[in-house]
N, CA, C and O atoms as CSV, one atom per row, in Angstrom:
chain,resi,resn,atom,element,x,y,z
A,1,UNK,N,N,66.764,43.648,-48.337
A,1,UNK,CA,C,66.860,42.986,-49.617
A,1,UNK,C,C,68.303,42.862,-49.994
A,1,UNK,O,O,69.087,43.807,-49.913
A,2,UNK,N,N,68.646,41.590,-50.434
A,2,UNK,CA,C,70.042,41.320,-50.795
A,2,UNK,C,C,70.357,41.898,-52.176
A,2,UNK,O,O,69.546,41.824,-53.099
A,3,UNK,N,N,71.538,42.466,-52.291
A,3,UNK,CA,C,71.902,42.877,-53.659
A,3,UNK,C,C,73.290,42.311,-53.896
A,3,UNK,O,O,74.185,42.459,-53.065
A,4,UNK,N,N,73.461,41.652,-55.054
A,4,UNK,CA,C,74.743,41.021,-55.291
A,4,UNK,C,C,75.876,42.044,-55.444
A,4,UNK,O,O,75.666,43.173,-55.887
A,5,UNK,N,N,77.074,41.612,-55.065
A,5,UNK,CA,C,78.173,42.524,-55.202
A,5,UNK,C,C,78.452,43.002,-56.657
A,5,UNK,O,O,78.229,42.272,-57.622
A,6,UNK,N,N,78.941,44.240,-56.767
A,6,UNK,CA,C,79.195,44.738,-58.128
A,6,UNK,C,C,80.341,43.995,-58.748
A,6,UNK,O,O,81.291,43.627,-58.056
A,7,UNK,N,N,80.279,43.781,-59.959
A,7,UNK,CA,C,81.377,43.200,-60.760
A,7,UNK,C,C,82.547,44.171,-60.930
A,7,UNK,O,O,82.378,45.170,-61.628
A,8,UNK,N,N,83.663,43.954,-60.366
A,8,UNK,CA,C,84.818,44.718,-60.429
A,8,UNK,C,C,85.586,44.408,-61.629
A,8,UNK,O,O,85.740,43.236,-61.974
A,9,UNK,N,N,86.116,45.455,-62.337
A,9,UNK,CA,C,87.010,45.181,-63.449
A,9,UNK,C,C,88.151,46.200,-63.494
A,9,UNK,O,O,88.015,47.352,-63.084
A,10,UNK,N,N,89.251,45.727,-64.000
A,10,UNK,CA,C,90.466,46.611,-64.187
A,10,UNK,C,C,90.529,46.992,-65.570
A,10,UNK,O,O,90.480,46.137,-66.454
A,11,UNK,N,N,90.647,48.352,-65.842
A,11,UNK,CA,C,90.727,48.860,-67.259
A,11,UNK,C,C,92.033,49.554,-67.355
A,11,UNK,O,O,92.275,50.540,-66.659
A,12,UNK,N,N,92.937,49.027,-68.263
A,12,UNK,CA,C,94.225,49.689,-68.445
A,12,UNK,C,C,94.125,51.122,-68.969
A,12,UNK,O,O,93.209,51.447,-69.725
A,13,UNK,N,N,95.043,51.954,-68.578
A,13,UNK,CA,C,95.032,53.304,-69.056
A,13,UNK,C,C,96.489,53.807,-69.096
A,13,UNK,O,O,97.379,53.245,-68.458
A,14,UNK,N,N,96.699,54.911,-69.887
A,14,UNK,CA,C,98.012,55.592,-70.019
A,14,UNK,C,C,98.131,56.474,-68.855
A,14,UNK,O,O,97.274,57.330,-68.629
A,15,UNK,N,N,99.222,56.292,-68.058
A,15,UNK,CA,C,99.368,57.010,-66.747
A,15,UNK,C,C,99.238,58.534,-66.862
A,15,UNK,O,O,98.664,59.144,-65.960
A,16,UNK,N,N,99.714,59.146,-67.867
A,16,UNK,CA,C,99.669,60.647,-67.997
A,16,UNK,C,C,98.264,61.153,-68.162
A,16,UNK,O,O,97.948,62.278,-67.775
A,17,UNK,N,N,97.418,60.323,-68.736
A,17,UNK,CA,C,96.031,60.782,-69.072
A,17,UNK,C,C,95.126,60.775,-67.843
A,17,UNK,O,O,94.023,61.317,-67.917
A,18,UNK,N,N,95.527,60.202,-66.742
A,18,UNK,CA,C,94.664,60.180,-65.614
A,18,UNK,C,C,95.213,60.740,-64.327
A,18,UNK,O,O,94.662,60.473,-63.260
A,19,UNK,N,N,96.307,61.528,-64.394
A,19,UNK,CA,C,96.959,62.150,-63.254
A,19,UNK,C,C,95.823,62.877,-62.410
A,19,UNK,O,O,95.745,62.601,-61.212
A,20,UNK,N,N,95.019,63.708,-62.919
A,20,UNK,CA,C,94.023,64.421,-62.072
A,20,UNK,C,C,93.158,63.457,-61.272
A,20,UNK,O,O,92.896,63.672,-60.089
A,21,UNK,N,N,92.699,62.341,-61.966
A,21,UNK,CA,C,91.833,61.316,-61.270
A,21,UNK,C,C,92.680,60.623,-60.189
A,21,UNK,O,O,92.175,60.407,-59.088
A,22,UNK,N,N,93.935,60.268,-60.457
A,22,UNK,CA,C,94.726,59.545,-59.450
A,22,UNK,C,C,95.039,60.384,-58.327
A,22,UNK,O,O,94.993,59.926,-57.185
A,23,UNK,N,N,95.387,61.702,-58.585
A,23,UNK,CA,C,95.644,62.607,-57.471
A,23,UNK,C,C,94.393,62.857,-56.565
A,23,UNK,O,O,94.512,62.857,-55.339
A,24,UNK,N,N,93.218,63.067,-57.172
A,24,UNK,CA,C,92.008,63.233,-56.427
A,24,UNK,C,C,91.684,61.919,-55.588
A,24,UNK,O,O,91.362,61.992,-54.403
A,25,UNK,N,N,91.788,60.749,-56.256
A,25,UNK,CA,C,91.596,59.532,-55.518
A,25,UNK,C,C,92.512,59.363,-54.371
A,25,UNK,O,O,92.075,59.045,-53.265
A,26,UNK,N,N,93.749,59.562,-54.593
A,26,UNK,CA,C,94.805,59.478,-53.572
A,26,UNK,C,C,94.500,60.438,-52.361
A,26,UNK,O,O,94.572,60.052,-51.194
A,27,UNK,N,N,94.160,61.695,-52.722
A,27,UNK,CA,C,93.904,62.685,-51.596
A,27,UNK,C,C,92.641,62.324,-50.809
A,27,UNK,O,O,92.631,62.432,-49.583
A,28,UNK,N,N,91.596,61.905,-51.488
A,28,UNK,CA,C,90.377,61.540,-50.780
A,28,UNK,C,C,90.607,60.306,-49.911
A,28,UNK,O,O,90.044,60.238,-48.818
A,29,UNK,N,N,91.405,59.327,-50.341
A,29,UNK,CA,C,91.657,58.090,-49.675
A,29,UNK,C,C,92.410,58.394,-48.376
A,29,UNK,O,O,92.138,57.812,-47.326
A,30,UNK,N,N,93.391,59.351,-48.484
A,30,UNK,CA,C,94.320,59.588,-47.365
A,30,UNK,C,C,93.825,60.780,-46.477
A,30,UNK,O,O,94.454,61.095,-45.467
A,31,UNK,N,N,92.743,61.409,-46.845
A,31,UNK,CA,C,92.238,62.606,-46.165
A,31,UNK,C,C,91.896,62.314,-44.653
A,31,UNK,O,O,92.014,63.202,-43.808
A,32,UNK,N,N,91.504,61.145,-44.365
A,32,UNK,CA,C,91.079,60.814,-42.973
A,32,UNK,C,C,92.236,60.219,-42.122
A,32,UNK,O,O,92.035,59.912,-40.947
A,33,UNK,N,N,93.400,60.061,-42.693
A,33,UNK,CA,C,94.537,59.577,-42.039
A,33,UNK,C,C,95.327,60.643,-41.234
A,33,UNK,O,O,95.432,61.795,-41.655
A,34,UNK,N,N,95.869,60.240,-40.087
A,34,UNK,CA,C,96.547,61.307,-39.354
A,34,UNK,C,C,97.826,61.668,-40.069
A,34,UNK,O,O,98.278,62.803,-39.920
A,35,UNK,N,N,98.437,60.799,-40.826
A,35,UNK,CA,C,99.689,61.104,-41.478
A,35,UNK,C,C,99.613,60.512,-42.947
A,35,UNK,O,O,99.230,59.356,-43.124
A,36,UNK,N,N,99.974,61.306,-43.954
A,36,UNK,CA,C,100.014,60.823,-45.346
A,36,UNK,C,C,101.026,61.639,-46.072
A,36,UNK,O,O,101.413,62.721,-45.629
A,37,UNK,N,N,101.462,61.113,-47.208
A,37,UNK,CA,C,102.469,61.809,-48.058
A,37,UNK,C,C,101.658,62.812,-48.973
A,37,UNK,O,O,100.707,62.428,-49.654
A,38,UNK,N,N,102.079,64.072,-48.947
A,38,UNK,CA,C,101.520,65.104,-49.873
A,38,UNK,C,C,102.130,64.846,-51.185
A,38,UNK,O,O,103.349,64.691,-51.264
A,39,UNK,N,N,101.361,64.787,-52.234
A,39,UNK,CA,C,101.866,64.581,-53.588
A,39,UNK,C,C,101.587,65.896,-54.423
A,39,UNK,O,O,100.441,66.163,-54.785
A,40,UNK,N,N,102.563,66.630,-54.691
A,40,UNK,CA,C,102.439,67.772,-55.582
A,40,UNK,C,C,102.489,67.284,-57.012
A,40,UNK,O,O,102.767,66.117,-57.288
A,41,UNK,N,N,102.202,68.237,-57.941
A,41,UNK,CA,C,102.210,67.865,-59.370
A,41,UNK,C,C,103.620,67.391,-59.713
A,41,UNK,O,O,103.750,66.426,-60.466
A,42,UNK,N,N,104.693,68.021,-59.199
A,42,UNK,CA,C,105.945,67.507,-59.502
A,42,UNK,C,C,106.271,66.144,-58.957
A,42,UNK,O,O,106.988,65.373,-59.595
A,43,UNK,N,N,105.753,65.832,-57.782
A,43,UNK,CA,C,105.875,64.526,-57.233
A,43,UNK,C,C,105.199,63.463,-58.051
A,43,UNK,O,O,105.741,62.372,-58.231
A,44,UNK,N,N,103.990,63.774,-58.560
A,44,UNK,CA,C,103.342,62.865,-59.413
A,44,UNK,C,C,104.121,62.557,-60.692
A,44,UNK,O,O,104.189,61.401,-61.109
A,45,UNK,N,N,104.697,63.562,-61.306
A,45,UNK,CA,C,105.631,63.468,-62.453
A,45,UNK,C,C,106.641,62.436,-62.159
A,45,UNK,O,O,106.873,61.475,-62.893
A,46,UNK,N,N,107.284,62.715,-60.933
A,46,UNK,CA,C,108.422,61.786,-60.522
A,46,UNK,C,C,107.935,60.367,-60.426
A,46,UNK,O,O,108.525,59.434,-60.971
A,47,UNK,N,N,106.790,60.228,-59.684
A,47,UNK,CA,C,106.346,58.750,-59.442
A,47,UNK,C,C,106.037,58.098,-60.722
A,47,UNK,O,O,106.325,56.906,-60.828
A,48,UNK,N,N,105.458,58.750,-61.769
A,48,UNK,CA,C,105.102,58.168,-63.015
A,48,UNK,C,C,106.393,57.864,-63.838
A,48,UNK,O,O,106.391,56.879,-64.577
A,49,UNK,N,N,107.420,58.610,-63.752
A,49,UNK,CA,C,108.660,58.371,-64.543
A,49,UNK,C,C,109.539,57.419,-63.823
A,49,UNK,O,O,110.421,56.848,-64.464
A,50,UNK,N,N,109.385,57.182,-62.520
A,50,UNK,CA,C,110.319,56.307,-61.809
A,50,UNK,C,C,110.339,54.912,-62.276
A,50,UNK,O,O,111.428,54.357,-62.423
A,51,UNK,N,N,109.299,54.327,-62.510
A,51,UNK,CA,C,109.209,52.930,-62.942
A,51,UNK,C,C,108.296,52.862,-64.290
A,51,UNK,O,O,107.097,52.588,-64.244
A,52,UNK,N,N,108.938,53.116,-65.385
A,52,UNK,CA,C,108.221,53.227,-66.678
A,52,UNK,C,C,107.511,51.960,-67.064
A,52,UNK,O,O,106.517,52.002,-67.788
A,53,UNK,N,N,108.013,50.804,-66.585
A,53,UNK,CA,C,107.305,49.511,-66.972
A,53,UNK,C,C,106.098,49.151,-66.137
A,53,UNK,O,O,105.395,48.184,-66.429
A,54,UNK,N,N,105.855,49.948,-65.076
A,54,UNK,CA,C,104.612,49.697,-64.287
A,54,UNK,C,C,103.363,49.824,-65.153
A,54,UNK,O,O,103.334,50.587,-66.118
A,55,UNK,N,N,102.332,49.063,-64.790
A,55,UNK,CA,C,101.101,49.148,-65.537
A,55,UNK,C,C,100.038,49.753,-64.570
A,55,UNK,O,O,100.010,49.490,-63.368
A,56,UNK,N,N,99.180,50.575,-65.194
A,56,UNK,CA,C,98.154,51.373,-64.465
A,56,UNK,C,C,96.783,50.867,-64.928
A,56,UNK,O,O,96.562,50.602,-66.110
A,57,UNK,N,N,95.865,50.740,-63.947
A,57,UNK,CA,C,94.411,50.277,-64.270
A,57,UNK,C,C,93.481,51.044,-63.478
A,57,UNK,O,O,93.735,51.289,-62.298
A,58,UNK,N,N,92.443,51.434,-64.024
A,58,UNK,CA,C,91.244,52.008,-63.370
A,58,UNK,C,C,90.491,50.856,-62.749
A,58,UNK,O,O,90.372,49.793,-63.359
A,59,UNK,N,N,89.986,51.043,-61.560
A,59,UNK,CA,C,89.210,50.009,-60.883
A,59,UNK,C,C,87.737,50.510,-61.092
A,59,UNK,O,O,87.391,51.597,-60.629
A,60,UNK,N,N,86.898,49.731,-61.771
A,60,UNK,CA,C,85.566,50.128,-62.060
A,60,UNK,C,C,84.534,49.090,-61.584
A,60,UNK,O,O,84.836,47.901,-61.480
A,61,UNK,N,N,83.378,49.542,-61.313
A,61,UNK,CA,C,82.288,48.584,-60.930
A,61,UNK,C,C,80.992,49.293,-61.415
A,61,UNK,O,O,80.709,50.437,-61.061
A,62,UNK,N,N,80.224,48.546,-62.245
A,62,UNK,CA,C,78.979,49.024,-62.811
A,62,UNK,C,C,79.143,50.403,-63.508
A,62,UNK,O,O,78.297,51.288,-63.384
A,63,UNK,N,N,80.275,50.543,-64.247
A,63,UNK,CA,C,80.583,51.788,-64.907
A,63,UNK,C,C,81.077,52.963,-64.146
A,63,UNK,O,O,81.352,54.017,-64.719
A,64,UNK,N,N,81.203,52.787,-62.778
A,64,UNK,CA,C,81.662,53.889,-61.972
A,64,UNK,C,C,83.158,53.561,-61.646
A,64,UNK,O,O,83.564,52.437,-61.348
A,65,UNK,N,N,83.909,54.667,-61.739
A,65,UNK,CA,C,85.333,54.571,-61.320
A,65,UNK,C,C,85.448,54.566,-59.760
A,65,UNK,O,O,84.942,55.462,-59.083
A,66,UNK,N,N,86.100,53.570,-59.251
A,66,UNK,CA,C,86.260,53.465,-57.798
A,66,UNK,C,C,87.639,53.863,-57.365
A,66,UNK,O,O,87.798,54.322,-56.234
A,67,UNK,N,N,88.656,53.716,-58.201
A,67,UNK,CA,C,89.997,54.077,-57.905
A,67,UNK,C,C,90.986,53.617,-58.999
A,67,UNK,O,O,90.607,53.462,-60.160
A,68,UNK,N,N,92.181,53.415,-58.633
A,68,UNK,CA,C,93.186,52.917,-59.614
A,68,UNK,C,C,94.165,52.085,-58.839
A,68,UNK,O,O,94.252,52.108,-57.611
A,69,UNK,N,N,94.894,51.353,-59.638
A,69,UNK,CA,C,95.956,50.452,-59.092
A,69,UNK,C,C,97.149,50.571,-60.007
A,69,UNK,O,O,96.978,50.722,-61.217
A,70,UNK,N,N,98.354,50.507,-59.469
A,70,UNK,CA,C,99.583,50.600,-60.174
A,70,UNK,C,C,100.293,49.264,-59.855
A,70,UNK,O,O,100.513,48.933,-58.690
A,71,UNK,N,N,100.657,48.485,-60.937
A,71,UNK,CA,C,101.201,47.137,-60.785
A,71,UNK,C,C,102.603,47.029,-61.509
A,71,UNK,O,O,102.773,47.443,-62.656
A,72,UNK,N,N,103.540,46.470,-60.786
A,72,UNK,CA,C,104.842,46.082,-61.391
A,72,UNK,C,C,104.672,44.636,-61.781
A,72,UNK,O,O,104.298,43.792,-60.967
A,73,UNK,N,N,104.957,44.362,-63.054
A,73,UNK,CA,C,104.817,43.049,-63.590
A,73,UNK,C,C,106.270,42.507,-63.659
A,73,UNK,O,O,107.088,43.042,-64.408
A,74,UNK,N,N,106.577,41.495,-62.915
A,74,UNK,CA,C,107.944,40.906,-62.924
A,74,UNK,C,C,107.840,39.562,-63.546
A,74,UNK,O,O,106.747,39.076,-63.837
A,75,UNK,N,N,109.002,38.941,-63.757
A,75,UNK,CA,C,109.040,37.634,-64.402
A,75,UNK,C,C,108.347,36.539,-63.599
A,75,UNK,O,O,107.842,35.589,-64.197
A,76,UNK,N,N,108.301,36.629,-62.295
A,76,UNK,CA,C,107.693,35.664,-61.453
A,76,UNK,C,C,106.660,36.123,-60.445
A,76,UNK,O,O,106.149,35.345,-59.640
A,77,UNK,N,N,106.353,37.477,-60.520
A,77,UNK,CA,C,105.410,37.973,-59.534
A,77,UNK,C,C,104.779,39.325,-60.044
A,77,UNK,O,O,105.288,39.980,-60.954
A,78,UNK,N,N,103.679,39.668,-59.411
A,78,UNK,CA,C,103.079,40.932,-59.516
A,78,UNK,C,C,103.197,41.711,-58.247
A,78,UNK,O,O,103.029,41.115,-57.183
A,79,UNK,N,N,103.469,42.989,-58.261
A,79,UNK,CA,C,103.605,43.768,-57.069
A,79,UNK,C,C,102.753,44.954,-57.199
A,79,UNK,O,O,102.913,45.707,-58.160
A,80,UNK,N,N,101.843,45.184,-56.293
A,80,UNK,CA,C,100.941,46.405,-56.297
A,80,UNK,C,C,101.858,47.505,-55.610
A,80,UNK,O,O,102.380,47.367,-54.504
A,81,UNK,N,N,101.972,48.575,-56.401
A,81,UNK,CA,C,102.808,49.659,-55.894
A,81,UNK,C,C,101.963,50.837,-55.334
A,81,UNK,O,O,102.420,51.587,-54.473
A,82,UNK,N,N,100.766,50.969,-55.830
A,82,UNK,CA,C,99.887,52.064,-55.380
A,82,UNK,C,C,98.466,51.710,-55.692
A,82,UNK,O,O,97.558,52.488,-55.401
C-alpha cells in the first residue's frame, strides 16, 4: 500500500532551549560513523555563541521531531551550518 510522504516543516526555536535535543540528535546521527567530532557541553556552548545571527529550526513531520537545522542567513544566500 502506498503512503504519501510526510509533510516536513521547519519550526524556529531558541538555541539554548533545545541543546539536549540537538546533542542527542547529533550523537545518534554520528554514532554509526567511523569518525565524528565529540561535542561536550562546553563545545555546544561555544558553537551556539560563535555565530549569534544563525537561525535554528526543528525539523518535524506529522508532529514528530526528526532533527534540527542551523542556518546562516546572508544578504544573498542561505548556508546550512549543521
